[in-house]
C-alpha positions in Angstrom: -18.0 -49.0 -1.3 -18.2 -45.3 -1.6 -19.5 -44.1 -4.8 -19.4 -40.6 -5.9 -22.5 -39.1 -8.2 -21.3 -35.7 -8.2 -17.8 -34.2 -7.3 -14.5 -32.3 -8.0 -11.0 -33.3 -7.3 -8.8 -30.1 -7.1 -5.1 -30.7 -7.5 -2.8 -27.8 -6.5 0.8 -26.8 -7.2 2.3 -24.0 -5.1 5.3 -22.4 -6.2 7.1 -19.3 -5.3 8.3 -17.2 -8.0 9.8 -13.7 -6.6 10.6 -11.8 -3.6 7.4 -9.7 -4.0 4.6 -9.2 -7.1 3.0 -5.7 -7.4 -0.4 -7.3 -7.8 -1.9 -3.7 -9.6 0.6 -3.7 -12.4 0.3 -7.8 -13.1 -3.5 -7.3 -13.5 -3.0 -4.4 -15.9 -0.9 -6.9 -17.9 -3.4 -9.9 -17.6 -7.0 -9.0 -19.0 -8.8 -12.2 -17.5 -7.3 -11.5 -14.0 -9.7 -11.2 -11.2 -9.3 -10.2 -7.8 -10.0 -13.1 -5.2 -12.5 -12.8 -2.5 -13.1 -15.1 0.1 -16.7 -16.5 -0.7 -18.8 -16.8 2.9 -21.2 -19.7 3.0 -21.6 -19.4 6.5 -21.9 -16.4 8.3 -18.4 -14.6 9.2 -17.0 -11.1 10.3 -16.4 -9.0 7.1 -12.5 -8.7 8.3 -12.5 -12.6 7.1 -10.7 -11.7 3.8 -7.6 -11.3 2.1 -5.6 -8.4 2.4 -4.4 -7.7 -0.3 -6.3 -9.7 -2.3 -4.7 -12.0 -4.7 -5.0 -12.2 -8.3 -7.1 -15.2 -9.9 -6.4 -16.1 -13.6 -8.4 -18.2 -16.0 -6.5 -20.2 -18.6 -7.7 -22.4 -21.6 -5.8 -25.6 -21.3 -5.7 -29.4 -22.9 -7.0 -32.0 -21.0 -4.8 -34.3 -19.4 -5.2 -37.5 -19.1 -4.5 -39.1 -15.9 -5.4 -42.9 -16.3 -8.3 -44.5 -18.8 -10.9 -42.7 -16.4 -9.9 -39.3 -15.5 -8.5 -36.4 -17.4 -8.1 -32.6 -16.1 -10.9 -29.8 -17.2 -10.2 -28.0 -20.1 -9.5 -24.8 -17.6 -6.6 -24.2 -15.0 -6.8 -21.6 -12.6 -3.5 -19.7 -11.4 -4.2 -17.8 -8.4 -0.8 -14.6 -7.6 -0.3 -13.3 -4.1 1.7 -10.1 -3.1 4.6 -11.9 -1.4 5.5 -13.9 -4.6 3.7 -17.3 -4.3 1.5 -18.6 -6.9 -0.9 -21.3 -6.8 -2.1 -23.5 -10.4 -5.0 -25.7 -9.7 -6.3 -28.2 -12.0 -9.6 -29.7 -11.5 -11.2 -33.4 -12.1 -14.8 -34.2 -12.5 -15.9 -37.2 -10.2 -18.0 -39.9 -10.8 -17.0 -43.1 -9.4 -16.8 -45.9 -7.3 -14.5 -45.9 -4.2 -12.1 -48.2 -6.3 -11.8 -45.8 -8.8 -11.0 -42.6 -6.5 -8.2 -44.7 -4.7 -6.6 -45.3 -8.1 -6.6 -41.5 -8.9 -5.4 -40.7 -5.5 -2.1 -42.9 -6.5 -2.1 -41.4 -9.9 -2.0 -37.9 -8.6 0.7 -38.7 -5.9 3.8 -36.6 -7.4 2.1 -37.0 -10.6 5.1 -35.9 -12.9 3.1 -34.8 -16.1 0.9 -32.3 -14.2 4.0 -31.0 -12.5 5.9 -30.5 -15.6 2.5 -28.8 -16.6 2.2 -26.3 -14.0 6.1 -25.1 -14.1 5.9 -24.5 -17.4 2.4 -22.6 -16.8 4.3 -20.3 -14.1 7.4 -20.0 -16.1 4.8 -18.2 -18.9 3.3 -16.0 -16.2 6.5 -14.7 -15.1 7.9 -13.7 -18.6 4.3 -11.6 -18.9 4.1 -10.3 -15.5 8.2 -9.9 -14.9 8.1 -5.6 -14.8 5.5 -6.1 -11.9 8.2 -9.0 -9.6 10.4 -7.9 -7.3 13.7 -10.6 -7.1 12.1 -12.9 -9.8 13.1 -16.5 -9.3 11.0 -19.4 -9.5 11.8 -21.9 -6.7 13.4 -25.5 -7.1 10.7 -27.0 -5.1 6.6 -27.1 -5.0 4.4 -27.9 -2.5 1.3 -30.1 -4.2 -1.7 -31.0 -2.7 -5.0 -32.8 -3.4 -8.9 -31.9 -2.3 -11.6 -34.5 -3.2 -14.8 -32.2 -3.0 -18.1 -34.6 -3.1 -21.2 -32.6 -3.7 -23.4 -35.9 -3.3 -22.7 -40.2 -3.1 -24.4 -42.2 -5.1 -26.5 -43.2 -2.3 -27.4 -41.3 0.8 -24.3 -41.4 3.2 -24.6 -39.1 6.5 -21.3 -37.5 7.4 -21.8 -39.4 10.5 -21.8 -42.9 8.5 -18.4 -41.9 6.9 -17.1 -43.6 10.2 -17.9 -47.0 8.4 -15.6 -46.3 5.6 -12.8 -45.0 7.4 -10.6 -47.5 6.1 -11.1 -46.5 2.7 -11.4 -42.6 3.4 -7.8 -43.2 4.9 -6.4 -45.4 2.0 -7.5 -42.7 -0.4 -6.1 -39.5 1.6 -3.0 -41.7 2.0 -2.6 -42.6 -1.7 -2.0 -46.3 -0.5 -3.6 -49.4 -1.9 -2.4 -51.5 0.9 -4.7 -52.1 4.1 -3.5 -49.6 6.6 -3.5 -50.2 10.4 -5.9 -49.7 12.7 -3.4 -46.3 14.3 -3.0 -45.3 11.0 -6.5 -45.0 9.7 -7.0 -43.4 12.7 -4.3 -40.6 12.3 -5.3 -40.0 8.6 -8.7 -39.3 9.5 -8.4 -37.9 12.7 -8.5 -33.9 11.8 -12.1 -33.8 10.9 -14.3 -30.5 11.4 -18.2 -29.8 10.1 -20.5 -27.0 10.4 -23.6 -28.6 9.7 -25.2 -31.9 9.6 -24.7 -32.3 5.9 -20.8 -31.3 5.6 -17.5 -32.3 6.7 -14.0 -31.7 6.1 -11.2 -34.5 6.8 -7.6 -33.0 6.7 -4.7 -35.1 6.2 -0.9 -34.4 5.2 -1.0 -35.0 1.5 -4.9 -34.8 0.7 -8.2 -33.7 1.8 -11.8 -35.0 1.8 -14.6 -32.4 1.6 -18.1 -33.1 1.4 -20.2 -30.0 0.9 -22.1 -28.7 -1.8 -20.9 -25.4 -1.3 -17.3 -25.4 -0.3 -15.8 -22.5 -2.1 -14.4 -21.1 1.6 -13.4 -24.3 2.8 -11.4 -25.0 -0.6 -9.7 -21.0 -0.1 -8.5 -21.8 3.3 -7.0 -24.9 2.3 -5.0 -23.5 -0.8 -3.9 -20.8 1.4 -2.3 -23.2 4.2 -0.8 -24.9 1.5 0.7 -21.7 0.4 1.9 -20.9 3.7 3.3 -24.0 4.2 5.4 -23.5 0.8 6.6 -20.0 1.9 7.5 -21.2 5.5 9.5 -24.4 3.9 11.2 -21.6 1.3 12.0 -19.2 4.3 13.5 -21.8 6.3 16.0 -22.8 3.6 16.6 -19.2 2.6 17.7 -18.8 6.4 19.8 -21.9 6.3 21.6 -20.4 3.6 22.1 -17.3 5.2 23.0 -18.5 8.6 25.8 -20.6 6.8 27.2 -17.4 4.8 26.8 -15.2 7.8 28.9 -17.5 9.9 31.4 -17.8 7.3 31.5 -14.0 7.2 32.0 -14.2 11.2 34.4 -17.1 11.2 36.5 -15.0 8.5 36.7 -11.9 10.5 37.9 -13.7 13.5 41.2 -15.4 12.1 42.1 -11.1 11.1 44.0 -10.7 14.7 44.3 -7.0 13.6 42.0 -5.7 10.8 42.4 -1.8 10.5 39.8 -1.3 7.6 36.4 -2.7 8.4 34.0 -3.8 5.4 30.6 -2.7 6.1 29.3 -5.0 3.2 29.1 -7.9 5.9 26.7 -5.9 8.1 24.8 -4.7 5.0 24.3 -8.2 3.5 23.2 -9.7 7.1 20.9 -7.3 7.6 19.5 -7.3 4.2 18.9 -11.2 4.7 17.5 -10.3 8.1 14.9 -7.9 6.7 13.8 -9.7 3.7 13.1 -12.8 5.7 11.1 -10.8 8.3 8.9 -9.0 5.5 8.5 -12.7 3.8 7.4 -13.7 7.2 5.2 -11.1 8.3 3.6 -11.0 4.8 2.7 -14.8 4.3 1.2 -14.6 7.7 -1.1 -11.2 7.4 -2.3 -11.8 4.3 -5.2 -13.5 5.4 -6.8 -13.2 9.0 -8.9 -15.7 10.5 -9.6 -14.9 14.0 -12.0 -16.0 16.8 -13.8 -19.0 16.9 -15.9 -18.8 13.6 -16.0 -22.1 11.7 -13.1 -21.3 8.7 -10.9 -19.9 11.7 -11.2 -23.3 13.6 -10.7 -24.8 10.3 -7.6 -23.2 9.4 -6.3 -24.1 12.9 -7.0 -27.3 12.6 -5.4 -27.6 9.2 -2.0 -25.4 10.3 -1.7 -28.4 13.2 -1.9 -30.7 10.8 0.7 -29.1 8.6 2.9 -28.3 11.8 2.7 -24.6 10.8 3.3 -23.4 14.1 6.8 -25.4 14.2 7.9 -23.8 11.0 7.3 -20.5 12.3 9.1 -21.6 15.6 12.0 -22.6 13.3 12.2 -19.5 11.4 11.6 -17.4 14.4 14.9 -19.3 16.3 17.1 -18.5 12.7 15.7 -15.1 12.7 17.2 -14.4 16.1 20.6 -16.4 15.6 21.2 -14.1 12.4 20.4 -11.2 14.7 22.9 -12.6 17.2 25.5 -12.9 14.6 24.7 -9.7 13.1 25.4 -8.0 16.8 29.0 -10.2 16.9 30.5 -8.6 13.9 28.7 -4.8 14.4 30.6 -5.4 17.9 33.5 -6.8 16.2 33.8 -3.7 13.8 33.3 -1.2 17.0 35.9 -2.9 19.0 38.7 -2.7 16.1 37.7 0.8 15.6 38.2 1.5 19.3 41.4 -0.1 18.9 42.8 1.8 16.2 41.5 5.0 17.7 43.7 3.9 20.9 46.8 3.3 18.7 46.4 6.7 17.1 46.2 8.1 20.6 49.2 6.1 22.3 51.4 7.4 18.8 50.4 11.1 19.4 51.2 10.8 23.0 54.6 9.5 22.0 55.2 11.9 19.8 54.1 14.6 22.0 57.0 13.1 24.5 59.4 12.6 21.7 59.2 15.9 20.0 60.6 18.6 22.9 64.1 16.3 23.0 64.2 16.2 19.4 63.0 19.8 18.7 66.3 21.6 20.1 68.4 19.5 17.9 66.8 20.6 14.8 68.0 24.2 15.6 
């Protein structure tokens, strides 16, 4: 049975609160805000950094009891990104045996108490930095994730020896008290990466286990991957709504057989949806550049694969192309109808020029 001598559980909730956030203005309004930097434990190029760096805000908080054993620390952190995302981070001290860790994992799965508290903090933050926001609106859904960071086990356990506890680790990651099948255990613990002999990170879709004494850089990558997942889900839903509205506009225009007056608002609104979506998509994908074969880049690629971020990207790009196709069709309709109007005007003028010589003598 795993027993932890020293460790921390990080519980994160990710929200989208605006189309964009002016970080300098937000920083000016919050005295406790500091710029987030990527703390490098390992050798890495200097371009492994945020651009622009988000704000990290520390707030005092009352402890939230999770069960009879665990409670959150009296400090909560919020991380604010320029593309409109906010992370709320709770920490819980870990010194327990494996059975209590599984109980904690089950309690944290979709925990309504922490969810309500995190949303309340985001709403309060929005009121403070509202002048720095563009198109403020808190997302109706949230992305939550749990990271179990172990600094030391009660009994010395090498990271290679963790394979003996794979069934227990899988239960903790899946928040599942029942015994899991061999296939489920393999799937839950398959995404695994190590830098040295004394550290390991195991990533699943609901939680991660990080065995490392200095894991700030790993935690940062895991946090950002969850931000990216939330924004991809949010953008995908926005594009679904935009496609529905754009198709409705196209259908209504197609039902009008001869429309002399064009309505350019259709094109303006669809192009605005395109631009907003493209800017958000690029903003999320470019804020943290992890390239090459370095450890953090490999970690990010593994997490992205686990979260199916490539599939979300492909879906969004496909919907952007569909929206572009609808825009082009409406544009072609407007051009075609303008040409029809011009043709009718020309026909009318030709008819007048033919009739006029026969009518003019009678006028005299």
